[in-house]
ZAKE-100600 format. One record per atom (N, C-alpha, C): residue in one letter; atom name; x, y, z. Coordinates in steps of 0.02 Angstrom, whole numbers. Layout:
BEGIN
NODE/rest/atom/east/north/up
NODE/A/CA/X/Y/Z
...
// end
This chain:
BEGIN
NODE/rest/atom/east/north/up
NODE/M/N/-214/-5223/2251
NODE/M/CA/-197/-5239/2162
NODE/M/C/-121/-5224/2181
NODE/S/N/-84/-5260/2128
NODE/S/CA/-11/-5246/2131
NODE/S/C/14/-5203/2109
NODE/Q/N/88/-5191/2130
NODE/Q/CA/121/-5127/2077
NODE/Q/C/90/-5132/2034
NODE/S/N/127/-5186/1995
NODE/S/CA/119/-5183/1924
NODE/S/C/35/-5163/1885
NODE/D/N/-9/-5172/1927
NODE/D/CA/-67/-5166/1902
NODE/D/C/-84/-5087/1907
NODE/S/N/-51/-5066/1946
NODE/S/CA/-77/-5010/1963
NODE/S/C/-47/-4954/1913
NODE/Q/N/18/-4960/1875
NODE/Q/CA/57/-4932/1841
NODE/Q/C/31/-4935/1762
NODE/A/N/5/-4877/1716
NODE/A/CA/-7/-4910/1639
NODE/A/C/58/-4906/1612
NODE/T/N/51/-4950/1558
NODE/T/CA/83/-4963/1515
NODE/T/C/100/-4883/1470
NODE/P/N/177/-4868/1465
NODE/P/CA/186/-4793/1450
NODE/P/C/152/-4790/1362
NODE/Q/N/143/-4727/1373
NODE/Q/CA/88/-4713/1284
NODE/Q/C/120/-4637/1281
NODE/C/N/119/-4653/1192
NODE/C/CA/163/-4594/1186
NODE/C/C/77/-4523/1194
NODE/V/N/104/-4472/1206
NODE/V/CA/44/-4425/1215
NODE/V/C/17/-4384/1154
NODE/S/N/64/-4394/1119
NODE/S/CA/32/-4372/1019
NODE/S/C/0/-4431/999
NODE/C/N/28/-4485/990
NODE/C/CA/-14/-4538/947
NODE/C/C/-60/-4573/985
NODE/G/N/-45/-4593/1046
NODE/G/CA/-57/-4666/1092
NODE/G/C/-43/-4706/1075
NODE/I/N/16/-4731/1054
NODE/I/CA/41/-4799/1031
NODE/I/C/87/-4812/1109
NODE/Q/N/74/-4883/1119
NODE/Q/CA/123/-4912/1183
NODE/Q/C/180/-4904/1153
NODE/V/N/234/-4850/1221
NODE/V/CA/302/-4854/1192
NODE/V/C/345/-4918/1220
NODE/S/N/336/-4941/1260
NODE/S/CA/374/-4995/1299
NODE/S/C/398/-5036/1263
NODE/G/N/474/-5032/1246
NODE/G/CA/534/-5077/1224
NODE/G/C/534/-5037/1145
NODE/M/N/517/-4955/1155
NODE/M/CA/540/-4931/1073
NODE/M/C/577/-4875/1097
NODE/N/N/608/-4853/1041
NODE/N/CA/654/-4786/1055
NODE/N/C/612/-4736/1044
NODE/A/N/600/-4728/1116
NODE/A/CA/539/-4660/1148
NODE/A/C/575/-4616/1183
NODE/A/N/560/-4546/1199
NODE/A/CA/583/-4495/1242
NODE/A/C/526/-4518/1307
NODE/R/N/565/-4501/1368
NODE/R/CA/542/-4493/1424
NODE/R/C/570/-4420/1448
NODE/F/N/513/-4400/1463
NODE/F/CA/546/-4303/1499
NODE/F/C/491/-4284/1539
NODE/A/N/509/-4225/1579
NODE/A/CA/464/-4224/1644
NODE/A/C/440/-4151/1594
NODE/C/N/364/-4129/1601
NODE/C/CA/336/-4089/1585
NODE/C/C/375/-4031/1600
NODE/P/N/393/-3962/1564
NODE/P/CA/406/-3928/1574
NODE/P/C/377/-3870/1612
NODE/D/N/296/-3882/1632
NODE/D/CA/273/-3833/1671
NODE/D/C/276/-3885/1739
NODE/C/N/234/-3926/1763
NODE/C/CA/213/-3959/1805
NODE/C/C/266/-4018/1831
NODE/G/N/300/-4069/1783
NODE/G/CA/355/-4104/1802
NODE/G/C/315/-4166/1791
NODE/A/N/256/-4172/1765
NODE/A/CA/242/-4215/1756
NODE/A/C/272/-4280/1694
NODE/T/N/301/-4346/1714
NODE/T/CA/316/-4385/1642
NODE/T/C/268/-4369/1584
NODE/I/N/307/-4379/1519
NODE/I/CA/276/-4375/1468
NODE/I/C/314/-4407/1419
NODE/Y/N/277/-4481/1367
NODE/Y/CA/326/-4515/1353
NODE/Y/C/274/-4489/1280
NODE/R/N/363/-4493/1222
NODE/R/CA/353/-4488/1173
NODE/R/C/380/-4527/1108
NODE/C/N/329/-4567/1066
NODE/C/CA/375/-4613/1012
NODE/C/C/418/-4598/971
NODE/S/N/451/-4622/950
NODE/S/CA/511/-4585/894
NODE/S/C/488/-4548/820
NODE/K/N/431/-4575/804
NODE/K/CA/400/-4539/750
NODE/K/C/365/-4488/786
NODE/C/N/329/-4479/813
NODE/C/CA/287/-4418/839
NODE/C/C/355/-4351/864
NODE/R/N/416/-4378/880
NODE/R/CA/456/-4325/883
NODE/R/C/504/-4303/819
NODE/K/N/495/-4360/786
NODE/K/CA/545/-4337/725
NODE/K/C/480/-4289/696
NODE/Q/N/429/-4299/683
NODE/Q/CA/389/-4249/636
NODE/Q/C/379/-4204/680
NODE/S/N/396/-4182/739
NODE/S/CA/370/-4142/780
NODE/S/C/297/-4124/790
NODE/N/N/250/-4179/795
NODE/N/CA/187/-4195/804
NODE/N/C/185/-4134/884
NODE/L/N/113/-4102/907
NODE/L/CA/120/-4079/956
NODE/L/C/87/-4139/1009
NODE/Y/N/122/-4090/1057
NODE/Y/CA/87/-4138/1143
NODE/Y/C/75/-4106/1181
NODE/E/N/17/-4133/1222
NODE/E/CA/-7/-4093/1289
NODE/E/C/3/-4146/1346
NODE/C/N/9/-4089/1398
NODE/C/CA/29/-4146/1466
NODE/C/C/-39/-4141/1475
NODE/H/N/-51/-4237/1514
NODE/H/CA/-106/-4243/1547
NODE/H/C/-137/-4211/1598
NODE/D/N/-88/-4188/1640
NODE/D/CA/-90/-4151/1704
NODE/D/C/-98/-4092/1713
NODE/C/N/-77/-4042/1672
NODE/C/CA/-90/-3968/1672
NODE/C/C/-93/-3940/1625
NODE/G/N/-111/-3977/1534
NODE/G/CA/-127/-3939/1489
NODE/G/C/-85/-3924/1459
NODE/F/N/8/-3905/1470
NODE/F/CA/55/-3877/1447
NODE/F/C/36/-3908/1364
NODE/R/N/46/-3862/1320
NODE/R/CA/69/-3886/1235
NODE/R/C/137/-3867/1237
NODE/G/N/150/-3909/1173
NODE/G/CA/224/-3910/1160
NODE/G/C/238/-3947/1090
NODE/P/N/299/-3917/1067
NODE/P/CA/321/-3965/988
NODE/P/C/345/-4027/1007
// end
C-alpha cells in the first residue's frame, strides 16, 4: 500500500465534509494531541466537535 493510500482525506469532525483545499482549521486535540480538522462553516457556527481518538468534546 502506498503512503497516499494509507492517509485518509481530511474531514471536518463536526459535519464530515472533506476539507482538502478549503479554509479549514487543523489543530491538536487539547486532551490527546490527535489532529482535528474543522471546516470554516462549523468553526463560524461554533458547532460541537468530538475527538475520534479520546472522545474530548469542544465548541
